C-alpha positions as CSV (number, residue, x, y, z in Angstrom):
1,X,9.7,4.6,-5.6
2,X,9.4,2.2,-2.7
3,X,6.4,1.6,-0.4
4,X,7.0,0.7,3.2
5,X,4.3,-0.9,5.4
6,X,4.3,-0.9,9.2
7,X,2.5,-4.0,10.3
8,X,2.2,-2.8,13.9
9,X,0.6,0.4,12.9
10,X,-1.8,-1.0,10.3
11,X,-5.5,-0.9,11.3
12,X,-6.5,-3.2,8.4
13,X,-9.1,-0.8,7.1
14,X,-8.5,-2.2,3.6
15,X,-8.4,1.2,1.8
16,X,-5.2,0.2,-0.1
17,X,-6.5,-3.2,-1.1
18,X,-9.9,-1.7,-2.1
19,X,-8.5,1.1,-4.2
20,X,-5.5,-0.7,-5.9
21,X,-6.0,-4.4,-5.6
22,X,-3.3,-5.2,-8.2
23,X,-0.7,-3.3,-6.1
24,X,-1.8,-4.1,-2.5
25,X,-2.9,-7.7,-2.0
26,X,-2.9,-10.7,0.2
27,X,-1.0,-13.7,-1.3
28,X,-0.6,-16.9,0.7
29,X,-1.7,-15.1,3.9
30,X,0.9,-12.3,3.5
31,X,0.5,-8.7,2.6
32,X,2.2,-8.0,-0.7
33,X,3.0,-4.6,-2.4
34,X,3.8,-4.7,-6.1
35,X,4.6,-1.2,-7.3
36,X,4.9,-2.4,-10.9
37,X,1.1,-2.7,-11.2
38,X,0.2,1.0,-11.2
39,X,1.6,4.5,-11.8
40,X,3.7,6.2,-9.1
41,X,1.0,8.9,-8.9
42,X,-1.8,6.4,-8.3
43,X,0.2,4.5,-5.6
44,X,1.2,7.8,-3.8
45,X,-2.5,8.8,-3.8
46,X,-3.6,5.6,-2.1
47,X,-0.6,5.6,0.3
48,X,-1.5,9.1,1.3
49,X,-5.1,8.0,2.1
50,X,-4.0,5.2,4.5
51,X,-6.0,6.0,7.7
52,X,-3.5,4.7,10.1
53,X,-0.4,6.0,8.4
54,X,1.0,2.4,8.1
55,X,1.9,2.9,4.5
56,X,4.6,5.4,3.4
57,X,6.2,6.0,0.1
58,X,9.9,6.8,-0.3
59,X,11.6,8.1,-3.4
60,X,14.7,6.0,-4.2
């Protein structure tokens, strides 16, 4: 699974970072997504809760 992030669409609500901080995080001022840090189910659940729709998951 891959997670895509649309920076232009993001409203920076912080839902993703708040719910899965090991997956969605800021490192050196950049937004980082590390899908190895949680289950696919947990990541999909958080992505589906993104209020702006800036996050999308894609099966590879």
